[in-house]
C-alpha positions as CSV (number, residue, x, y, z in Angstrom):
1,M,46.7,85.0,-42.0
2,L,47.9,82.1,-44.2
3,I,49.4,79.3,-43.0
4,D,51.5,76.9,-45.4
5,L,50.9,73.5,-44.6
6,T,53.7,72.1,-47.7
7,H,56.6,70.6,-47.5
8,T,59.3,72.7,-50.1
9,F,59.6,70.6,-53.0
10,T,63.2,69.3,-53.6
11,E,65.6,66.8,-55.5
12,N,66.5,66.1,-52.0
13,M,63.4,65.2,-50.6
14,P,62.9,61.9,-49.3
15,V,60.4,59.1,-51.2
16,Y,58.2,56.7,-49.9
17,P,60.0,53.4,-50.1
18,G,60.2,51.9,-53.6
19,D,59.1,55.1,-55.4
20,S,61.8,57.1,-57.5
21,K,63.3,60.2,-56.3
22,P,62.5,63.5,-58.2
23,E,65.6,64.4,-60.3
24,F,66.3,68.5,-61.5
25,K,68.1,69.1,-64.5
26,Q,69.0,72.9,-65.3
27,V,68.5,73.1,-69.4
28,S,69.3,76.7,-69.9
29,D,70.7,79.6,-67.8
30,M,71.1,83.6,-67.9
31,C,74.8,83.4,-69.3
32,G,73.9,81.0,-72.3
33,K,70.2,81.7,-73.3
34,G,69.1,84.7,-71.6
35,C,66.9,82.2,-69.0
36,T,66.8,80.2,-66.3
37,R,64.8,76.8,-67.3
38,Y,64.4,73.2,-65.5
39,E,63.1,70.0,-66.4
40,V,61.9,67.9,-63.7
41,K,60.9,64.3,-63.1
42,T,59.7,63.3,-60.3
43,S,56.6,60.5,-59.2
44,M,53.2,62.4,-58.1
45,H,53.3,60.7,-54.9
46,V,56.5,62.6,-53.1
47,G,56.2,65.7,-50.8
48,T,52.9,66.9,-50.1
49,H,50.3,65.5,-52.4
50,I,46.9,64.9,-53.0
51,D,45.8,61.4,-54.2
52,A,42.4,60.8,-56.9
53,P,40.6,58.0,-57.0
54,F,42.2,57.0,-59.7
55,H,45.2,55.9,-58.2
56,M,43.6,52.4,-56.0
57,L,41.0,52.3,-58.1
58,E,40.7,51.5,-62.0
59,N,37.5,53.3,-63.1
60,G,38.0,55.8,-60.8
61,K,38.3,59.6,-61.2
62,R,41.5,61.1,-62.4
63,L,42.5,64.4,-60.9
64,S,41.7,66.3,-63.8
65,E,38.7,65.3,-63.8
66,I,37.5,66.4,-60.2
67,N,35.7,69.4,-59.6
68,I,37.5,72.0,-58.7
69,E,35.4,73.2,-55.7
70,R,36.4,69.8,-54.0
71,F,39.9,71.5,-53.2
72,F,38.7,74.4,-51.2
73,G,36.5,73.8,-47.8
74,N,36.4,74.3,-43.9
75,G,39.0,72.8,-42.1
76,I,38.6,70.9,-38.8
77,L,42.0,69.7,-37.1
78,L,41.6,66.3,-35.5
79,D,44.9,66.4,-32.3
80,A,46.3,62.3,-32.8
81,R,49.6,62.9,-31.2
82,G,50.6,60.3,-29.2
83,K,48.2,57.7,-30.7
84,D,48.9,54.2,-31.9
85,K,46.0,54.7,-34.3
86,I,43.6,56.8,-35.6
87,D,40.4,55.5,-34.8
88,I,36.7,56.7,-34.5
89,D,37.2,58.0,-30.6
90,L,39.3,61.0,-32.4
91,L,35.5,62.5,-33.8
92,E,33.8,62.2,-30.3
93,G,32.6,65.5,-29.7
94,K,33.4,66.9,-33.1
95,S,30.9,68.7,-34.8
96,I,32.4,67.9,-38.7
97,K,29.7,68.9,-41.1
98,K,29.1,67.9,-44.6
99,D,31.9,69.1,-47.8
100,S,34.4,69.3,-44.5
101,I,37.9,69.0,-45.2
102,V,39.4,66.6,-42.1
103,F,43.0,67.4,-41.5
104,I,45.0,64.4,-38.9
105,M,47.7,65.7,-36.7
106,T,50.4,63.3,-35.5
107,G,53.2,65.6,-35.5
108,L,54.9,63.2,-37.2
109,Y,56.1,65.5,-39.7
110,K,58.9,67.0,-37.7
111,R,60.5,63.2,-38.7
112,F,59.8,63.7,-42.2
113,G,63.3,63.1,-43.7
114,S,64.2,60.2,-41.5
115,E,63.9,56.4,-42.1
116,D,61.9,56.3,-39.2
117,Y,59.0,59.0,-40.7
118,Y,58.1,56.0,-43.6
119,K,58.2,52.7,-40.9
120,N,57.0,54.0,-37.7
121,Y,53.0,55.8,-38.5
122,P,50.1,55.2,-37.2
123,E,47.2,54.5,-39.2
124,I,43.6,55.2,-39.9
125,T,41.1,52.3,-39.0
126,E,38.5,51.4,-40.7
127,A,36.1,52.6,-38.4
128,F,37.3,55.8,-38.6
129,A,37.0,56.0,-42.2
130,R,33.5,54.4,-42.8
131,E,32.2,57.5,-40.5
132,V,34.3,60.0,-42.4
133,V,32.5,58.8,-45.1
134,K,29.0,58.9,-43.7
135,L,29.8,62.6,-42.6
136,D,30.9,63.0,-46.4
137,V,33.7,65.0,-46.2
138,K,35.3,66.4,-49.3
139,I,39.5,65.2,-47.9
140,V,41.3,63.7,-45.7
141,G,44.8,65.0,-45.1
142,I,47.6,63.4,-42.6
143,D,51.2,64.9,-41.7
144,T,52.5,61.3,-42.3
145,P,53.2,58.9,-45.8
146,S,49.9,57.5,-45.8
147,P,46.7,56.8,-43.8
148,D,47.5,52.9,-44.3
149,R,50.1,50.4,-45.7
150,A,49.6,47.4,-48.1
151,P,46.8,46.3,-49.6
152,F,45.3,49.8,-48.9
153,K,42.1,49.5,-47.4
154,I,41.6,52.5,-46.3
155,H,42.8,54.2,-49.1
156,K,40.1,52.2,-51.3
157,I,37.2,53.4,-48.8
158,L,37.7,56.9,-48.8
159,L,38.3,57.6,-52.6
160,E,35.6,54.9,-53.9
161,K,33.4,57.6,-52.5
162,E,35.8,60.5,-54.2
163,I,37.1,61.9,-50.7
164,L,40.5,63.3,-51.7
165,I,43.7,62.0,-49.3
166,I,46.5,64.5,-48.6
167,E,49.6,62.8,-47.4
168,N,53.0,64.5,-46.3
169,L,51.4,67.6,-44.4
170,T,53.3,69.9,-42.2
171,N,53.2,72.6,-40.1
172,L,49.3,71.1,-38.7
173,E,50.3,72.1,-34.9
174,Q,50.1,76.0,-36.3
175,L,46.2,75.3,-36.6
176,F,46.2,73.8,-32.7
177,N,43.2,75.4,-31.3
178,I,42.0,77.7,-34.3
179,E,38.6,76.5,-34.4
180,N,38.1,77.8,-37.8
181,F,39.9,77.8,-40.9
182,E,39.6,77.5,-44.5
183,V,41.5,75.1,-46.4
184,I,43.0,75.7,-49.9
185,A,44.5,73.3,-51.5
186,L,45.3,73.3,-55.6
187,P,46.9,70.6,-57.3
188,V,48.4,70.5,-61.2
189,K,45.4,69.9,-63.3
190,F,47.3,66.8,-63.8
191,N,45.3,64.2,-65.8
192,L,46.5,61.9,-63.4
193,D,46.2,59.8,-60.7
194,G,47.4,62.4,-58.2
195,A,49.8,65.3,-58.0
196,P,52.1,67.4,-55.7
197,V,49.7,70.1,-54.2
198,R,50.2,73.4,-52.1
199,V,48.0,73.3,-49.0
200,V,47.1,76.7,-47.2
201,A,44.9,77.5,-44.2
202,K,43.3,80.8,-44.0
203,I,42.8,81.4,-40.7
204,I,38.9,82.8,-40.6
């Protein structure tokens, strides 16, 4: 069984405040040149996307430099619904192995598209971030626009250790009470600081 955890990418999708909206431009159609083609103009941090270290670190790795094995792994879901912060207590009693992919479910993906989605979301604490660094996970993903706010200290703590960050996940509640699932999170191989990513959970 496969569960899609990715928002559909459209030109009308919401963006982080200050970012430019994506633009789709049709450059040919079946009636003209016999094929349909589009050009897309977008930030790399729109919709469900992944952050590489270069996003926040001057000498950090670009997405194209990340080993492909890092985009696959065993997943674990943390339930942060109703929390005003994502703190280390969420890790208590959890068996998180090295190279796991940690997803944090707040339920706020249901507000995706609303102004409130970008204003009111819980942040990851420094204690939580440093603990997942110790656990040596591959990725931290969340169903909010960001794990933190400016000056983005949590981003830097994770990315300094090459723990990738996925933002704007959706449908995480479909993984509730599922103990074993695999994650596939494949972005386009851009030589940049991040990219849209198709995230899928495979129930084992």
